[in-house]
N, CA, C and O atoms as CSV, one atom per row, in Angstrom:
chain,resi,resn,atom,element,x,y,z
A,1,MET,N,N,-8.977,-25.013,27.598
A,1,MET,CA,C,-9.668,-23.769,27.355
A,1,MET,C,C,-10.389,-23.311,28.628
A,1,MET,O,O,-10.315,-22.144,29.016
A,2,LYS,N,N,-11.093,-24.261,29.272
A,2,LYS,CA,C,-11.803,-23.906,30.500
A,2,LYS,C,C,-10.829,-23.524,31.605
A,2,LYS,O,O,-11.089,-22.613,32.390
A,3,THR,N,N,-9.707,-24.229,31.657
A,3,THR,CA,C,-8.719,-23.940,32.688
A,3,THR,C,C,-8.122,-22.552,32.497
A,3,THR,O,O,-7.958,-21.803,33.459
A,4,ARG,N,N,-7.805,-22.218,31.271
A,4,ARG,CA,C,-7.233,-20.905,30.991
A,4,ARG,C,C,-8.236,-19.800,31.351
A,4,ARG,O,O,-7.864,-18.788,31.945
A,5,PHE,N,N,-9.509,-20.003,30.986
A,5,PHE,CA,C,-10.543,-19.027,31.313
A,5,PHE,C,C,-10.706,-18.899,32.832
A,5,PHE,O,O,-10.847,-17.792,33.351
A,6,SER,N,N,-10.685,-20.024,33.536
A,6,SER,CA,C,-10.831,-19.995,34.991
A,6,SER,C,C,-9.651,-19.277,35.646
A,6,SER,O,O,-9.830,-18.531,36.608
A,7,GLN,N,N,-8.447,-19.503,35.123
A,7,GLN,CA,C,-7.276,-18.836,35.678
A,7,GLN,C,C,-7.332,-17.325,35.458
A,7,GLN,O,O,-6.999,-16.549,36.354
A,8,ILE,N,N,-7.746,-16.921,34.284
A,8,ILE,CA,C,-7.877,-15.478,34.000
A,8,ILE,C,C,-8.936,-14.855,34.901
A,8,ILE,O,O,-8.734,-13.765,35.437
A,9,LEU,N,N,-10.061,-15.542,35.069
A,9,LEU,CA,C,-11.137,-15.042,35.919
A,9,LEU,C,C,-10.678,-14.931,37.366
A,9,LEU,O,O,-10.956,-13.932,38.030
A,10,PHE,N,N,-9.974,-15.951,37.862
A,10,PHE,CA,C,-9.481,-15.933,39.234
A,10,PHE,C,C,-8.463,-14.811,39.435
A,10,PHE,O,O,-8.501,-14.115,40.451
A,11,ALA,N,N,-7.564,-14.633,38.483
A,11,ALA,CA,C,-6.559,-13.569,38.589
A,11,ALA,C,C,-7.216,-12.194,38.584
A,11,ALA,O,O,-6.795,-11.305,39.324
A,12,THR,N,N,-8.235,-12.011,37.763
A,12,THR,CA,C,-8.951,-10.740,37.719
A,12,THR,C,C,-9.668,-10.465,39.035
A,12,THR,O,O,-9.594,-9.354,39.559
A,13,LEU,N,N,-10.355,-11.460,39.569
A,13,LEU,CA,C,-11.052,-11.274,40.842
A,13,LEU,C,C,-10.064,-11.006,41.982
A,13,LEU,O,O,-10.316,-10.161,42.841
A,14,PHE,N,N,-8.945,-11.724,41.985
A,14,PHE,CA,C,-7.928,-11.511,43.012
A,14,PHE,C,C,-7.363,-10.100,42.938
A,14,PHE,O,O,-7.191,-9.442,43.964
A,15,ALA,N,N,-7.072,-9.633,41.723
A,15,ALA,CA,C,-6.537,-8.278,41.558
A,15,ALA,C,C,-7.564,-7.237,42.000
A,15,ALA,O,O,-7.204,-6.232,42.613
A,16,THR,N,N,-8.825,-7.469,41.696
A,16,THR,CA,C,-9.877,-6.534,42.110
A,16,THR,C,C,-9.988,-6.467,43.621
A,16,THR,O,O,-10.063,-5.376,44.186
A,17,VAL,N,N,-10.001,-7.606,44.280
A,17,VAL,CA,C,-10.087,-7.637,45.746
A,17,VAL,C,C,-8.844,-7.010,46.361
A,17,VAL,O,O,-8.940,-6.277,47.345
A,18,PHE,N,N,-7.690,-7.290,45.794
A,18,PHE,CA,C,-6.438,-6.733,46.309
A,18,PHE,C,C,-6.415,-5.215,46.186
A,18,PHE,O,O,-6.021,-4.517,47.120
A,19,LEU,N,N,-6.838,-4.706,45.032
A,19,LEU,CA,C,-6.832,-3.252,44.824
A,19,LEU,C,C,-7.903,-2.554,45.661
A,19,LEU,O,O,-7.653,-1.487,46.222
A,20,CYS,N,N,-9.088,-3.146,45.746
A,20,CYS,CA,C,-10.173,-2.509,46.497
A,20,CYS,C,C,-9.983,-2.661,47.999
A,20,CYS,O,O,-10.503,-1.845,48.761
A,21,GLY,N,N,-9.268,-3.661,48.441
A,21,GLY,CA,C,-9.041,-3.867,49.863
A,21,GLY,C,C,-8.094,-2.842,50.455
A,21,GLY,O,O,-8.107,-2.625,51.667
A,22,ASN,N,N,-7.283,-2.213,49.642
A,22,ASN,CA,C,-6.317,-1.232,50.120
A,22,ASN,C,C,-6.855,0.194,50.118
A,22,ASN,O,O,-6.113,1.132,50.410
A,23,VAL,N,N,-8.109,0.369,49.801
A,23,VAL,CA,C,-8.702,1.705,49.732
A,23,VAL,C,C,-9.090,2.159,51.126
A,23,VAL,O,O,-9.711,1.410,51.881
A,24,THR,N,N,-8.724,3.388,51.469
A,24,THR,CA,C,-9.156,3.959,52.745
A,24,THR,C,C,-10.045,5.152,52.451
A,24,THR,O,O,-9.705,6.006,51.632
A,25,ALA,N,N,-11.172,5.205,53.116
A,25,ALA,CA,C,-12.114,6.287,52.901
A,25,ALA,C,C,-12.018,7.276,54.044
A,25,ALA,O,O,-12.014,6.900,55.216
A,26,GLU,N,N,-11.938,8.551,53.683
A,26,GLU,CA,C,-11.905,9.603,54.699
A,26,GLU,C,C,-13.121,10.500,54.503
A,26,GLU,O,O,-13.611,10.665,53.386
A,27,GLY,N,N,-13.588,11.063,55.573
A,27,GLY,CA,C,-14.745,11.960,55.476
A,27,GLY,C,C,-15.982,11.227,55.030
A,27,GLY,O,O,-16.678,11.681,54.121
A,28,ASN,N,N,-16.269,10.112,55.644
A,28,ASN,CA,C,-17.396,9.300,55.219
A,28,ASN,C,C,-18.697,9.707,55.913
A,28,ASN,O,O,-19.482,8.855,56.330
A,29,GLU,N,N,-18.912,11.003,56.028
A,29,GLU,CA,C,-20.164,11.479,56.606
A,29,GLU,C,C,-21.275,11.406,55.569
A,29,GLU,O,O,-21.013,11.268,54.374
A,30,LEU,N,N,-22.495,11.496,56.026
A,30,LEU,CA,C,-23.651,11.381,55.161
A,30,LEU,C,C,-23.744,12.590,54.246
A,30,LEU,O,O,-23.743,13.728,54.715
A,31,LYS,N,N,-23.823,12.351,52.948
A,31,LYS,CA,C,-23.855,13.437,51.970
A,31,LYS,C,C,-25.214,13.564,51.288
A,31,LYS,O,O,-25.343,14.337,50.339
A,32,ASN,N,N,-26.200,12.853,51.728
A,32,ASN,CA,C,-27.492,12.870,51.066
A,32,ASN,C,C,-28.238,14.159,51.396
A,32,ASN,O,O,-28.516,14.430,52.564
A,33,GLN,N,N,-28.559,14.942,50.394
A,33,GLN,CA,C,-29.219,16.232,50.618
A,33,GLN,C,C,-30.681,16.073,51.029
A,33,GLN,O,O,-31.244,16.979,51.644
A,34,PHE,N,N,-31.304,14.949,50.704
A,34,PHE,CA,C,-32.697,14.767,51.078
A,34,PHE,C,C,-32.843,14.618,52.589
A,34,PHE,O,O,-33.871,14.995,53.151
A,35,ILE,N,N,-31.848,14.085,53.233
A,35,ILE,CA,C,-31.923,13.899,54.675
A,35,ILE,C,C,-31.561,15.190,55.400
A,35,ILE,O,O,-32.227,15.563,56.365
A,36,LYS,N,N,-30.525,15.867,54.953
A,36,LYS,CA,C,-30.090,17.084,55.634
A,36,LYS,C,C,-31.017,18.268,55.371
A,36,LYS,O,O,-31.223,19.100,56.254
A,37,GLU,N,N,-31.575,18.350,54.170
A,37,GLU,CA,C,-32.457,19.445,53.779
A,37,GLU,C,C,-31.815,20.806,54.004
A,37,GLU,O,O,-32.476,21.744,54.451
A,38,GLN,N,N,-30.528,20.914,53.694
A,38,GLN,CA,C,-29.839,22.185,53.857
A,38,GLN,C,C,-29.230,22.658,52.543
A,38,GLN,O,O,-28.303,23.468,52.543
A,39,ALA,N,N,-29.737,22.166,51.447
A,39,ALA,CA,C,-29.204,22.566,50.156
A,39,ALA,C,C,-29.685,23.976,49.839
A,39,ALA,O,O,-30.889,24.224,49.777
A,40,THR,N,N,-28.754,24.894,49.640
A,40,THR,CA,C,-29.109,26.279,49.331
A,40,THR,C,C,-28.353,26.721,48.097
A,40,THR,O,O,-27.234,26.272,47.850
A,41,ASP,N,N,-28.964,27.602,47.323
A,41,ASP,CA,C,-28.303,28.182,46.164
A,41,ASP,C,C,-27.440,29.345,46.614
A,41,ASP,O,O,-27.782,30.036,47.573
A,42,PRO,N,N,-26.332,29.568,45.938
A,42,PRO,CA,C,-25.525,30.738,46.295
A,42,PRO,C,C,-26.276,32.012,45.946
A,42,PRO,O,O,-27.057,32.040,44.994
A,43,SER,N,N,-26.040,33.055,46.708
A,43,SER,CA,C,-26.755,34.304,46.455
A,43,SER,C,C,-26.233,34.946,45.172
A,43,SER,O,O,-25.040,34.900,44.871
A,44,LEU,N,N,-27.154,35.539,44.431
A,44,LEU,CA,C,-26.791,36.209,43.187
A,44,LEU,C,C,-26.243,37.595,43.494
A,44,LEU,O,O,-26.725,38.281,44.396
A,45,VAL,N,N,-25.236,37.996,42.740
A,45,VAL,CA,C,-24.620,39.303,42.932
A,45,VAL,C,C,-24.780,40.104,41.647
A,45,VAL,O,O,-24.391,39.643,40.574
A,46,ILE,N,N,-25.349,41.299,41.752
A,46,ILE,CA,C,-25.473,42.177,40.596
A,46,ILE,C,C,-24.257,43.089,40.573
A,46,ILE,O,O,-23.981,43.809,41.533
A,47,GLU,N,N,-23.534,43.043,39.458
A,47,GLU,CA,C,-22.338,43.854,39.324
A,47,GLU,C,C,-22.651,45.111,38.534
A,47,GLU,O,O,-23.681,45.190,37.864
A,48,ASN,N,N,-21.759,46.099,38.612
A,48,ASN,CA,C,-21.988,47.388,37.968
A,48,ASN,C,C,-22.148,47.277,36.458
A,48,ASN,O,O,-22.997,47.954,35.879
A,49,TRP,N,N,-21.346,46.434,35.809
A,49,TRP,CA,C,-21.414,46.356,34.359
A,49,TRP,C,C,-22.747,45.798,33.878
A,49,TRP,O,O,-23.134,46.026,32.732
A,50,MET,N,N,-23.453,45.071,34.738
A,50,MET,CA,C,-24.745,44.517,34.351
A,50,MET,C,C,-25.805,45.611,34.209
A,50,MET,O,O,-26.743,45.469,33.425
A,51,LEU,N,N,-25.658,46.690,34.959
A,51,LEU,CA,C,-26.639,47.776,34.929
A,51,LEU,C,C,-26.178,48.967,34.081
A,51,LEU,O,O,-26.943,49.909,33.873
A,52,ASP,N,N,-24.953,48.933,33.599
A,52,ASP,CA,C,-24.398,50.053,32.851
A,52,ASP,C,C,-24.950,50.034,31.420
A,52,ASP,O,O,-24.674,49.106,30.659
A,53,SER,N,N,-25.726,51.056,31.060
A,53,SER,CA,C,-26.315,51.111,29.716
A,53,SER,C,C,-25.248,51.325,28.652
A,53,SER,O,O,-25.436,50.906,27.510
A,54,ALA,N,N,-24.139,51.961,28.991
A,54,ALA,CA,C,-23.074,52.180,28.019
A,54,ALA,C,C,-22.471,50.848,27.568
A,54,ALA,O,O,-22.037,50.724,26.423
A,55,TYR,N,N,-22.441,49.882,28.431
A,55,TYR,CA,C,-21.907,48.564,28.072
A,55,TYR,C,C,-22.804,47.867,27.064
A,55,TYR,O,O,-22.314,47.233,26.129
A,56,TRP,N,N,-24.109,47.977,27.245
A,56,TRP,CA,C,-25.042,47.249,26.396
A,56,TRP,C,C,-25.320,47.950,25.084
A,56,TRP,O,O,-25.777,47.306,24.140
A,57,VAL,N,N,-25.063,49.241,24.989
A,57,VAL,CA,C,-25.347,49.980,23.763
A,57,VAL,C,C,-24.187,49.878,22.773
A,57,VAL,O,O,-24.407,50.013,21.569
A,58,THR,N,N,-22.984,49.649,23.233
A,58,THR,CA,C,-21.821,49.627,22.344
A,58,THR,C,C,-21.860,48.436,21.405
A,58,THR,O,O,-22.608,47.483,21.623
A,59,GLU,N,N,-21.050,48.497,20.362
A,59,GLU,CA,C,-20.977,47.423,19.374
A,59,GLU,C,C,-20.195,46.231,19.899
A,59,GLU,O,O,-20.271,45.142,19.331
A,60,LYS,N,N,-19.445,46.425,20.978
A,60,LYS,CA,C,-18.655,45.326,21.525
A,60,LYS,C,C,-19.525,44.312,22.255
A,60,LYS,O,O,-19.117,43.169,22.460
A,61,SER,N,N,-20.696,44.722,22.637
A,61,SER,CA,C,-21.561,43.801,23.366
A,61,SER,C,C,-22.088,42.723,22.418
A,61,SER,O,O,-21.948,42.819,21.199
A,62,VAL,N,N,-22.675,41.735,22.989
A,62,VAL,CA,C,-23.158,40.607,22.206
A,62,VAL,C,C,-24.326,41.041,21.340
A,62,VAL,O,O,-25.279,41.660,21.813
A,63,SER,N,N,-24.231,40.706,20.072
A,63,SER,CA,C,-25.297,41.049,19.136
A,63,SER,C,C,-26.315,39.921,19.122
A,63,SER,O,O,-25.969,38.758,18.916
A,64,ILE,N,N,-27.559,40.274,19.341
A,64,ILE,CA,C,-28.613,39.275,19.370
A,64,ILE,C,C,-29.261,39.119,17.998
A,64,ILE,O,O,-29.939,38.123,17.745
A,65,SER,N,N,-29.057,40.099,17.105
A,65,SER,CA,C,-29.672,40.025,15.788
A,65,SER,C,C,-29.034,38.904,14.965
A,65,SER,O,O,-27.819,38.718,15.016
A,66,PRO,N,N,-29.831,38.167,14.219
A,66,PRO,CA,C,-29.276,37.060,13.439
A,66,PRO,C,C,-28.477,37.572,12.239
A,66,PRO,O,O,-28.751,38.641,11.695
A,67,GLU,N,N,-27.485,36.778,11.847
A,67,GLU,CA,C,-26.706,37.152,10.678
A,67,GLU,C,C,-27.524,36.882,9.423
A,67,GLU,O,O,-28.225,35.875,9.328
A,68,ILE,N,N,-27.424,37.785,8.476
A,68,ILE,CA,C,-28.188,37.653,7.241
A,68,ILE,C,C,-27.329,36.929,6.207
A,68,ILE,O,O,-26.204,37.340,5.923
A,69,GLU,N,N,-27.865,35.862,5.657
A,69,GLU,CA,C,-27.149,35.095,4.652
A,69,GLU,C,C,-27.551,35.572,3.269
A,69,GLU,O,O,-28.619,36.154,3.079
A,70,LYS,N,N,-26.673,35.315,2.307
A,70,LYS,CA,C,-26.985,35.666,0.924
A,70,LYS,C,C,-28.109,34.770,0.434
A,70,LYS,O,O,-28.155,33.590,0.780
A,71,PRO,N,N,-29.021,35.317,-0.372
A,71,PRO,CA,C,-30.088,34.463,-0.898
A,71,PRO,C,C,-29.513,33.481,-1.929
A,71,PRO,O,O,-28.578,33.803,-2.662
A,72,LEU,N,N,-30.084,32.304,-1.962
A,72,LEU,CA,C,-29.641,31.302,-2.920
A,72,LEU,C,C,-30.143,31.659,-4.306
A,72,LEU,O,O,-31.264,32.138,-4.478
A,73,ALA,N,N,-29.292,31.416,-5.288
A,73,ALA,CA,C,-29.669,31.732,-6.667
A,73,ALA,C,C,-29.384,30.531,-7.556
A,73,ALA,O,O,-28.414,29.804,-7.341
A,74,LEU,N,N,-30.230,30.329,-8.550
A,74,LEU,CA,C,-30.048,29.254,-9.505
A,74,LEU,C,C,-29.119,29.753,-10.605
A,74,LEU,O,O,-29.427,30.728,-11.291
A,75,GLU,N,N,-27.999,29.092,-10.770
A,75,GLU,CA,C,-27.043,29.491,-11.790
A,75,GLU,C,C,-27.296,28.692,-13.058
A,75,GLU,O,O,-27.963,27.657,-13.036
A,76,SER,N,N,-26.755,29.188,-14.158
A,76,SER,CA,C,-27.056,28.576,-15.455
A,76,SER,C,C,-26.523,27.148,-15.568
A,76,SER,O,O,-27.189,26.300,-16.161
A,77,TRP,N,N,-25.364,26.863,-15.028
A,77,TRP,CA,C,-24.801,25.527,-15.145
A,77,TRP,C,C,-25.603,24.495,-14.370
A,77,TRP,O,O,-25.543,23.303,-14.671
A,78,MET,N,N,-26.355,24.948,-13.373
A,78,MET,CA,C,-27.136,24.014,-12.574
A,78,MET,C,C,-28.297,23.415,-13.364
A,78,MET,O,O,-28.683,22.271,-13.127
A,79,SER,N,N,-28.840,24.166,-14.278
A,79,SER,CA,C,-29.980,23.678,-15.047
A,79,SER,C,C,-29.612,23.283,-16.476
A,79,SER,O,O,-30.493,22.931,-17.260
A,80,ASP,N,N,-28.326,23.333,-16.826
A,80,ASP,CA,C,-27.888,22.978,-18.167
A,80,ASP,C,C,-27.809,21.459,-18.279
A,80,ASP,O,O,-27.041,20.823,-17.558
A,81,GLU,N,N,-28.603,20.874,-19.182
A,81,GLU,CA,C,-28.654,19.427,-19.322
A,81,GLU,C,C,-27.357,18.848,-19.852
A,81,GLU,O,O,-27.011,17.711,-19.531
A,82,SER,N,N,-26.634,19.608,-20.657
A,82,SER,CA,C,-25.398,19.078,-21.240
A,82,SER,C,C,-24.336,18.847,-20.152
A,82,SER,O,O,-23.509,17.944,-20.282
A,83,VAL,N,N,-24.351,19.635,-19.113
A,83,VAL,CA,C,-23.397,19.445,-18.025
A,83,VAL,C,C,-23.657,18.118,-17.332
A,83,VAL,O,O,-22.718,17.395,-16.999
A,84,TRP,N,N,-24.907,17.799,-17.115
A,84,TRP,CA,C,-25.248,16.609,-16.356
A,84,TRP,C,C,-25.237,15.348,-17.208
A,84,TRP,O,O,-25.014,14.262,-16.673
A,85,LYS,N,N,-25.472,15.451,-18.521
A,85,LYS,CA,C,-25.449,14.268,-19.379
A,85,LYS,C,C,-24.023,13.803,-19.642
A,85,LYS,O,O,-23.780,12.601,-19.750
A,86,ASN,N,N,-23.083,14.724,-19.745
A,86,ASN,CA,C,-21.707,14.371,-20.064
A,86,ASN,C,C,-20.913,13.934,-18.835
A,86,ASN,O,O,-19.801,13.425,-18.975
A,87,THR,N,N,-21.442,14.117,-17.680
A,87,THR,CA,C,-20.740,13.725,-16.460
A,87,THR,C,C,-20.991,12.243,-16.203
A,87,THR,O,O,-22.115,11.845,-15.898
A,88,PRO,N,N,-19.937,11.418,-16.326
A,88,PRO,CA,C,-20.167,9.984,-16.096
A,88,PRO,C,C,-20.354,9.719,-14.594
A,88,PRO,O,O,-19.640,10.257,-13.748
A,89,ALA,N,N,-21.315,8.893,-14.313
A,89,ALA,CA,C,-21.541,8.507,-12.919
A,89,ALA,C,C,-20.519,7.445,-12.561
A,89,ALA,O,O,-20.477,6.380,-13.176
A,90,GLU,N,N,-19.700,7.735,-11.572
A,90,GLU,CA,C,-18.649,6.805,-11.173
A,90,GLU,C,C,-19.233,5.758,-10.243
A,90,GLU,O,O,-19.729,6.076,-9.162
A,91,VAL,N,N,-19.169,4.531,-10.667
A,91,VAL,CA,C,-19.701,3.428,-9.878
A,91,VAL,C,C,-18.528,2.631,-9.339
A,91,VAL,O,O,-17.699,2.129,-10.099
A,92,LYS,N,N,-18.470,2.522,-8.041
A,92,LYS,CA,C,-17.400,1.763,-7.414
A,92,LYS,C,C,-17.965,0.434,-6.944
A,92,LYS,O,O,-19.021,0.373,-6.315
A,93,THR,N,N,-17.247,-0.615,-7.261
A,93,THR,CA,C,-17.660,-1.930,-6.801
A,93,THR,C,C,-16.524,-2.528,-5.985
A,93,THR,O,O,-15.348,-2.259,-6.232
A,94,GLU,N,N,-16.890,-3.320,-5.037
A,94,GLU,CA,C,-15.902,-3.981,-4.202
A,94,GLU,C,C,-15.536,-5.325,-4.812
A,94,GLU,O,O,-16.331,-5.941,-5.523
A,95,LYS,N,N,-14.326,-5.764,-4.523
A,95,LYS,CA,C,-13.907,-7.074,-5.010
A,95,LYS,C,C,-14.675,-8.149,-4.254
A,95,LYS,O,O,-15.047,-7.980,-3.093
A,96,GLN,N,N,-14.895,-9.242,-4.938
A,96,GLN,CA,C,-15.589,-10.366,-4.321
A,96,GLN,C,C,-14.685,-11.000,-3.274
A,96,GLN,O,O,-13.469,-11.071,-3.454
A,97,LEU,N,N,-15.281,-11.461,-2.181
A,97,LEU,CA,C,-14.511,-12.110,-1.135
A,97,LEU,C,C,-13.938,-13.422,-1.635
A,97,LEU,O,O,-14.613,-14.205,-2.303
A,98,GLU,N,N,-12.691,-13.638,-1.301
A,98,GLU,CA,C,-12.018,-14.857,-1.728
A,98,GLU,C,C,-11.498,-15.587,-0.497
A,98,GLU,O,O,-11.131,-14.970,0.502
A,99,THR,N,N,-11.474,-16.913,-0.590
A,99,THR,CA,C,-10.881,-17.683,0.495
A,99,THR,C,C,-9.388,-17.835,0.223
A,99,THR,O,O,-8.965,-18.066,-0.910
A,100,GLU,N,N,-8.612,-17.702,1.277
A,100,GLU,CA,C,-7.170,-17.849,1.158
A,100,GLU,C,C,-6.762,-19.178,1.780
A,100,GLU,O,O,-7.546,-19.822,2.477
A,101,SER,N,N,-5.529,-19.573,1.517
A,101,SER,CA,C,-5.091,-20.900,1.950
A,101,SER,C,C,-5.092,-21.039,3.475
A,101,SER,O,O,-5.434,-22.104,3.988
A,102,TRP,N,N,-4.725,-20.013,4.192
A,102,TRP,CA,C,-4.679,-20.116,5.649
A,102,TRP,C,C,-6.067,-20.264,6.257
A,102,TRP,O,O,-6.211,-20.804,7.354
A,103,MET,N,N,-7.078,-19.795,5.560
A,103,MET,CA,C,-8.436,-19.909,6.076
A,103,MET,C,C,-8.916,-21.358,6.078
A,103,MET,O,O,-9.709,-21.756,6.932
A,104,MET,N,N,-8.435,-22.132,5.128
A,104,MET,CA,C,-8.879,-23.518,4.999
A,104,MET,C,C,-7.916,-24.494,5.674
A,104,MET,O,O,-8.168,-25.699,5.668
A,105,ASN,N,N,-6.837,-24.011,6.247
A,105,ASN,CA,C,-5.846,-24.875,6.879
A,105,ASN,C,C,-6.301,-25.221,8.302
A,105,ASN,O,O,-6.421,-24.324,9.137
A,106,PRO,N,N,-6.557,-26.502,8.592
A,106,PRO,CA,C,-7.023,-26.885,9.932
A,106,PRO,C,C,-5.965,-26.674,11.005
A,106,PRO,O,O,-6.302,-26.482,12.173
A,107,GLU,N,N,-4.695,-26.707,10.630
A,107,GLU,CA,C,-3.627,-26.474,11.603
A,107,GLU,C,C,-3.656,-25.045,12.132
A,107,GLU,O,O,-3.292,-24.800,13.282
A,108,PHE,N,N,-4.073,-24.136,11.326
A,108,PHE,CA,C,-4.139,-22.730,11.748
A,108,PHE,C,C,-5.186,-22.534,12.836
A,108,PHE,O,O,-4.985,-21.739,13.754
A,109,TRP,N,N,-6.286,-23.242,12.742
A,109,TRP,CA,C,-7.402,-23.057,13.659
A,109,TRP,C,C,-7.295,-23.931,14.902
A,109,TRP,O,O,-8.096,-23.783,15.825
A,110,ARG,N,N,-6.331,-24.834,14.946
A,110,ARG,CA,C,-6.182,-25.714,16.085
A,110,ARG,C,C,-5.616,-24.932,17.261
A,110,ARG,O,O,-4.605,-24.244,17.121
A,111,VAL,N,N,-6.264,-25.032,18.426
A,111,VAL,CA,C,-5.837,-24.329,19.624
A,111,VAL,C,C,-4.631,-25.044,20.209
A,111,VAL,O,O,-4.653,-26.259,20.404
A,112,LYS,N,N,-3.589,-24.294,20.485
A,112,LYS,CA,C,-2.359,-24.915,20.997
A,112,LYS,C,C,-2.233,-24.729,22.476
A,112,LYS,O,O,-1.260,-25.187,23.074
């Protein structure tokens, strides 16, 4: 068991070193913005449609008003006791766990 684990671990480490050793990095200049201090936001551009009142007044524009939902109402069947008394509550139970023959067989659990 220990040998198999050691072999898997060694193969994994070897594959990692082999794959990472073949990596070539290009453009490895310093990318840290705190050192360069040249981080700038792009300039904002105001377009014509942003200032056009005809665009914002039409119905095609985005509506900010919330949609109105129907008010909730209590219906007669909701408060009728006969509906709820005659409805059987379905209770689901799970089967009890059972041991099977293979679970108790020592040959099954023996590492080969």
